[in-house]
C-alpha positions in Angstrom: 147.2 -213.0 31.5 143.9 -214.1 33.0 142.0 -211.5 35.0 141.2 -212.6 38.5 137.9 -211.9 40.1 138.1 -208.8 42.2 137.1 -208.9 45.8 133.6 -207.5 46.4 134.7 -205.0 49.1 137.6 -203.6 47.1 135.4 -203.1 44.0 132.8 -201.3 46.0 135.3 -198.9 47.6 137.0 -198.3 44.3 133.8 -197.5 42.4 132.4 -195.4 45.2 135.6 -193.3 45.3 135.8 -193.0 41.5 132.1 -192.1 40.9 131.9 -189.5 43.7 128.5 -190.5 45.0 127.2 -193.1 42.6 124.1 -195.2 43.5 124.2 -196.7 47.0 124.1 -200.5 47.7 120.8 -202.1 47.6 119.4 -204.3 50.4 121.0 -207.4 49.0 124.5 -205.9 49.2 124.8 -205.3 45.5 126.1 -202.1 44.0 123.8 -201.0 41.2 125.6 -199.3 38.3 124.2 -198.1 35.1 126.3 -197.3 32.1 126.2 -197.7 28.3 128.9 -200.4 28.5 127.9 -202.5 31.4 124.1 -202.1 31.8 122.9 -203.3 35.2 125.8 -205.0 37.0 126.2 -206.5 40.4 129.5 -206.6 42.2 129.1 -210.4 42.5 129.9 -210.9 38.8 132.0 -207.9 38.1 135.3 -208.0 36.3 137.1 -204.8 35.4 140.0 -203.7 33.2 141.4 -200.3 34.0 142.1 -199.5 30.4 138.4 -200.0 29.6 137.0 -197.6 32.1 135.6 -194.4 30.5 136.4 -191.8 33.1 135.5 -189.0 30.7 132.0 -190.4 30.5 131.8 -190.5 34.2 132.7 -186.8 34.4 130.0 -185.9 32.0 127.5 -187.9 34.0 128.7 -186.2 37.2 128.2 -182.7 35.7 124.7 -183.7 34.6 124.0 -185.0 38.1 125.2 -181.7 39.8 123.1 -179.7 37.3 120.0 -181.7 38.3 120.8 -181.2 42.0 121.1 -177.5 41.4 117.8 -177.4 39.6 116.1 -179.5 42.4 117.5 -177.1 45.1 116.2 -174.1 43.1 112.8 -175.7 42.9 112.9 -176.2 46.7 113.7 -172.5 47.1 110.5 -171.7 45.3 108.4 -173.7 47.7 110.4 -172.7 50.8 109.3 -170.0 53.1 109.9 -166.6 51.4 112.0 -163.8 52.8 110.0 -160.8 54.0 111.4 -158.8 51.1 110.4 -161.3 48.4 107.6 -160.2 46.1 104.9 -162.0 44.1 106.1 -161.6 40.5 102.5 -162.3 39.3 101.6 -158.9 40.6 104.4 -157.2 38.7 103.5 -155.6 35.3 106.5 -154.6 33.2 105.8 -151.7 30.8 108.9 -150.3 29.1 112.7 -150.0 29.3 114.1 -147.0 31.2 117.8 -147.6 31.0 120.5 -150.2 30.3 123.4 -150.8 32.7 126.5 -153.0 33.2 124.7 -155.6 35.3 121.2 -155.5 33.8 118.3 -153.4 32.5 115.9 -151.0 34.3 112.2 -151.1 33.4 109.2 -149.1 34.4 106.3 -151.0 35.7 103.4 -151.4 38.2 103.5 -153.5 41.3 100.2 -154.1 43.1 98.9 -150.7 41.9 102.1 -148.7 42.6 104.4 -147.2 40.0 107.8 -148.9 40.3 111.2 -149.2 38.6 112.4 -152.8 38.1 116.1 -153.5 37.8 116.8 -156.9 36.3 120.3 -158.2 37.1 121.1 -160.9 34.6 124.9 -161.4 35.3 125.3 -162.9 31.9 123.5 -165.6 30.0 123.0 -169.1 31.4 125.9 -171.4 30.8 128.5 -168.6 30.9 128.8 -168.6 34.7 129.6 -171.7 36.7 127.2 -172.9 39.4 129.6 -171.7 42.1 130.0 -168.2 40.6 126.2 -167.8 40.3 125.7 -169.0 43.8 128.2 -166.4 45.1 126.5 -163.7 43.2 123.1 -164.7 44.5 124.4 -164.8 48.1 125.9 -161.3 47.7 122.6 -160.1 46.2 120.6 -161.6 49.1 122.9 -159.9 51.6 122.6 -156.5 49.9 118.8 -156.7 49.6 118.5 -157.7 53.3 120.2 -154.4 54.2 118.4 -152.2 51.7 114.9 -153.4 52.6 115.3 -152.1 56.1 116.2 -148.6 55.0 113.6 -145.9 55.5 114.4 -142.3 54.8 112.8 -139.5 52.7 116.1 -139.1 50.8 116.7 -142.7 50.0 114.8 -144.5 47.2 112.1 -146.6 48.7 112.7 -150.3 48.4 109.6 -152.3 47.4 110.9 -155.8 47.1 113.1 -158.3 45.2 113.0 -161.7 43.7 115.7 -164.4 43.5 114.5 -165.7 40.2 112.7 -164.4 37.1 111.0 -167.5 35.8 107.6 -165.7 36.3 108.8 -162.3 35.2 107.2 -161.4 31.8 109.1 -158.8 29.8 107.0 -157.4 26.8 108.7 -157.5 23.4 108.2 -155.0 20.7 107.9 -157.6 18.0 108.4 -161.3 17.4 111.8 -160.9 16.0 113.3 -159.6 19.2 111.5 -161.9 21.6 114.7 -163.8 22.1 116.4 -160.7 23.3 113.7 -160.3 26.0 114.1 -163.8 27.3 115.9 -163.9 30.7 118.3 -166.4 32.2 116.6 -168.5 34.9 119.2 -167.5 37.5 118.6 -163.7 37.1 117.4 -161.6 40.1 115.4 -158.4 40.2 115.0 -155.4 42.5 111.8 -153.4 42.6 111.9 -149.8 43.9 109.6 -146.8 43.8 109.5 -145.0 40.5 110.6 -141.3 40.5 109.3 -139.4 37.5 111.7 -136.5 37.8 114.6 -138.5 36.4 118.2 -138.3 37.4 119.8 -135.3 39.0 122.4 -135.4 36.1 119.7 -134.8 33.5 118.1 -132.1 35.6 121.4 -130.2 35.7 122.0 -130.6 32.0 118.6 -129.0 31.3 119.6 -126.1 33.5 123.2 -125.8 32.2 122.6 -122.3 30.6 120.3 -120.5 33.1 121.8 -122.3 36.2 119.9 -122.9 39.5 119.0 -120.4 42.1 121.1 -120.6 45.3 118.1 -121.7 47.3 117.5 -124.7 45.0 121.2 -125.5 45.1 121.2 -125.7 48.9 117.9 -127.6 49.0 119.4 -130.3 46.7 122.6 -130.4 48.6 120.7 -130.8 51.9 118.6 -133.7 50.5 121.8 -135.5 49.4 123.7 -134.8 52.6 120.8 -136.0 54.8 120.4 -139.2 52.7 124.2 -140.0 53.0 124.2 -139.1 56.7 121.4 -141.6 57.2 123.3 -144.3 55.3 126.5 -143.7 57.2 124.5 -143.9 60.5 123.5 -147.5 59.3 127.2 -148.3 58.6 126.5 -148.3 54.9 129.0 -146.9 52.4 127.4 -146.1 49.0 130.8 -146.1 47.1 129.3 -144.6 43.9 127.9 -141.2 44.8 127.3 -139.2 41.6 124.6 -137.1 40.1 123.5 -140.0 37.8 122.7 -142.1 40.9 120.4 -139.4 42.4 116.7 -139.3 41.4 114.1 -136.6 41.7 110.4 -136.8 42.4 107.8 -134.3 41.1 108.5 -132.0 44.0 112.2 -132.0 43.2 113.0 -134.0 46.3 116.3 -135.8 45.8 116.6 -139.5 46.7 119.7 -141.6 46.6 119.5 -144.6 44.3 121.5 -147.5 42.8 123.0 -149.5 45.6 124.7 -151.9 43.2 128.1 -151.4 44.7 127.1 -150.3 48.2 128.3 -152.4 51.1 128.2 -152.5 54.9 131.3 -150.6 56.2 134.1 -152.9 57.4 135.2 -152.4 61.0 138.8 -152.5 59.7 139.2 -149.9 56.8 141.9 -152.2 55.3 139.2 -154.6 54.4 137.8 -152.1 51.9 140.1 -151.6 49.0 139.9 -151.6 45.2 138.7 -149.1 42.6 134.9 -148.8 43.1 132.9 -145.9 41.8 133.0 -143.5 38.8 136.3 -141.9 38.0 135.5 -138.1 38.2 133.9 -138.6 41.6 136.4 -141.1 43.1 138.4 -140.1 46.2 142.2 -140.0 45.9 142.6 -142.9 48.3 140.3 -145.0 46.1 142.0 -144.1 42.9 145.4 -144.9 44.5 144.2 -148.3 45.7 144.5 -147.5 49.3 142.2 -148.6 52.1 139.1 -146.4 52.5 136.0 -145.9 54.5 132.8 -143.8 54.4 134.8 -140.6 53.9 135.1 -141.6 50.2 131.4 -140.8 50.0 132.1 -137.4 51.5 134.7 -136.6 48.8 132.2 -137.7 46.1 129.5 -135.6 47.7 131.9 -132.5 47.4 132.2 -133.1 43.7 128.4 -133.5 43.3 128.0 -130.2 45.3 130.2 -128.4 42.8 128.3 -129.9 39.9 124.9 -128.8 41.3 126.2 -125.3 41.9 127.8 -124.9 38.4 125.4 -127.1 36.4 128.5 -128.3 34.7 130.7 -131.4 34.4 133.8 -131.6 36.5 137.1 -132.0 34.5 135.2 -131.8 31.2 138.4 -131.1 29.2 140.5 -133.8 30.7 140.8 -137.5 29.8 140.2 -140.2 32.4 143.9 -140.9 32.7 144.7 -137.2 33.2 142.1 -136.9 35.9 143.2 -140.0 37.8 146.8 -138.9 37.9 146.2 -135.3 38.7 143.7 -135.9 41.5 146.1 -138.2 43.3 149.5 -136.5 42.6 148.7 -132.9 42.0 145.6 -132.4 44.2 143.5 -131.5 41.3 140.0 -130.2 42.1 137.3 -128.4 40.1 137.7 -124.6 40.1 135.3 -122.8 42.5 133.6 -119.8 40.8 134.4 -116.4 42.3 130.7 -115.7 42.7 130.3 -118.7 45.0 129.5 -117.6 48.6 132.3 -118.4 51.0 130.1 -120.4 53.3 129.4 -122.8 50.4 132.9 -122.8 49.0 134.3 -123.8 52.5 132.1 -126.9 52.5 133.4 -127.8 49.1 137.0 -127.6 50.2 136.4 -129.5 53.4 134.6 -132.4 51.6 137.3 -132.9 49.0 140.3 -132.6 51.3 143.0 -135.0 50.2 143.2 -136.3 53.8 140.1 -138.5 54.5 140.5 -137.8 58.3 140.1 -134.1 57.7 136.9 -134.4 55.8 133.8 -133.8 57.9 131.2 -136.4 58.8 128.0 -136.0 56.7 125.9 -135.0 59.8 128.3 -132.1 60.2 127.8 -131.2 56.5 124.1 -131.1 57.1 124.5 -128.6 59.9 126.8 -126.4 57.8 124.3 -126.4 54.9 121.4 -125.6 57.2 123.3 -122.6 58.5 123.6 -121.0 55.0 121.4 -117.9 54.3 119.9 -118.2 50.8 117.7 -115.1 51.1 120.2 -112.9 49.3 121.0 -115.1 46.4 124.5 -116.3 45.6 123.9 -118.8 42.8 126.0 -119.4 39.7 125.7 -116.5 37.2 123.7 -117.6 34.1 125.5 -117.7 30.8 125.2 -114.4 28.9 125.0 -112.2 32.0 127.8 -109.9 33.2 130.4 -111.9 35.2 131.2 -110.9 38.8 129.5 -111.2 42.1 126.4 -109.3 43.0 123.0 -109.9 44.5 120.2 -110.6 42.2 116.9 -108.7 43.1 114.8 -111.6 41.9 115.0 -115.4 42.1 116.9 -117.1 39.4 116.5 -120.6 38.1 113.2 -122.6 37.9 
């Protein structure tokens, strides 16, 4: 059967709908199409057979087109007006790796003459995430940074700046063989914060696990953390991963809250905040049980940290993750409070890790309770090797 010449208008509509945005008509009313089979074709002379159309090829071309559009938009972002928190990566000098995490790597460096820590968030290699997934991650990152850069408190790690792309970020490699490992995906982002040489609170407690800390130092660290969390909560921010590994110390042993990787602005409706977020041993029962939660989950985690600071020990050290999760929710499991712990301090612990979130105090109340504690007579955890029991030490203990 002979193929009849297809009407110009129907061809145009058909091809435009099939190609999802192919080249527009030129001034003479012709539809310019380029393909391996047809070359340059005008709709004036076009004959088509449906069984000869290579739709798979068109899909490939469409993917390439979308990729070019994404790259062009990214280039536009570079030349667009920068956010107030964006930094000049040319001023950033990366020195060495500090730590590796789930979402990236933390480096030590110098930015514009200031010692900084640089957290590079790679979110996986290029090609493993779709354009839409990467766009969502970048949007979320931008929102978190927009909140963090406005925070200003002596017990919150100072935000220096961030970058939405790492094309100008130069990571030193130890040798030529691992240079590939130091290459970064073009879609990665980085956060730059002040560098705190005292390390994490977790490591500090481990170093003092035998001799323990004086009660005065315990309360000082507890107050630093309480004041930092109280400030965040006043800004409607829930940290959601309060633990000693996420607390940093400066050279004066001042504690500062760090790692806002899972922090978020508190929802007005608590039911909007669900899901297991945090670290198991510090997670509140309602979080472990998948129930709605609010800022009071931070108060619970603070209580566990408080016990850890006092005892210089790990909570639930002899239990598996599964045992902890089940017992905390169903059996009201909590760490054992030592007999030598002053009642004023022990009461704060019990209030903070109450199973009912509504009965837990607000962090500003915790600050007032800690400020009222008298540390002049001691009361810290008894060091290993000394006689057990409660008594006042005539001299200060700990560092």
